[in-house]
ZAMAR-416840 format. One line per field, with one value per residue (C-alpha): residue number from 1; residue in three letters; z, x, y. Coordinates in pm, whole numbers, plus 50000, padded with zeros to 5 digits. Last residue first. Layout:
N
resi: c(NUM, ...)
resn: c(ALA, ...)
w: c(Z, ...)
u: c(X, ...)
v: c(Y, ...)
***
This chain:
54
resi: c(54, 53, 52, 51, 50, 49, 48, 47, 46, 45, 44, 43, 42, 41, 40, 39, 38, 37, 36, 35, 34, 33, 32, 31, 30, 29, 28, 27, 26, 25, 24, 23, 22, 21, 20, 19, 18, 17, 16, 15, 14, 13, 12, 11, 10, 9, 8, 7, 6, 5, 4, 3, 2, 1)
resn: c(UNK, UNK, UNK, UNK, UNK, UNK, UNK, UNK, UNK, UNK, UNK, UNK, UNK, UNK, UNK, UNK, UNK, UNK, UNK, UNK, UNK, UNK, UNK, UNK, UNK, UNK, UNK, UNK, UNK, UNK, UNK, UNK, UNK, UNK, UNK, UNK, UNK, UNK, UNK, UNK, UNK, UNK, UNK, UNK, UNK, UNK, UNK, UNK, UNK, UNK, UNK, UNK, UNK, UNK)
w: c(49660, 49627, 49618, 49863, 49752, 50012, 49913, 49937, 49804, 50126, 50322, 50127, 49822, 49721, 49977, 49805, 50006, 50348, 50199, 50020, 50345, 50516, 50240, 50276, 50650, 50583, 50320, 50570, 50825, 50570, 50445, 50113, 49743, 49574, 49278, 49464, 49250, 49236, 49014, 49156, 49316, 49324, 49519, 49527, 49780, 49728, 49977, 50040, 50088, 50134, 49989, 50141, 49904, 50000)
u: c(50273, 49898, 49705, 49456, 49325, 49312, 49052, 49052, 48760, 48557, 48859, 48840, 49018, 48989, 49254, 49530, 49853, 49707, 49478, 49773, 49972, 49675, 49660, 50034, 49995, 49715, 49930, 50217, 49994, 49849, 50194, 50289, 50299, 50441, 50317, 50037, 49734, 49597, 49291, 49186, 48856, 48866, 49193, 49372, 49632, 49808, 49811, 50013, 49910, 50109, 49989, 50101, 50132, 50000)
v: c(51543, 51528, 51853, 52010, 52348, 52623, 52879, 53257, 53467, 53445, 53570, 53896, 54037, 54403, 54512, 54314, 54297, 54216, 53950, 53790, 53775, 53611, 53349, 53288, 53223, 52973, 52801, 52778, 52605, 52364, 52265, 52419, 52336, 52643, 52846, 53019, 53098, 53453, 53495, 53833, 53738, 53357, 53358, 53022, 52906, 52572, 52285, 51972, 51612, 51292, 50964, 50636, 50342, 50000)
***
């Protein structure tokens, strides 16, 4: 049986931002907060963490 490990990418449905790195869940949450601080038009409702296999 093969174990699957998961990482996350950050996606913003408002501005189209997609992170280019696969991150741990904690780091992805920090990156999403950084994005929200940079772009005032984006809100928490626009941000999604997408689970991807690594």
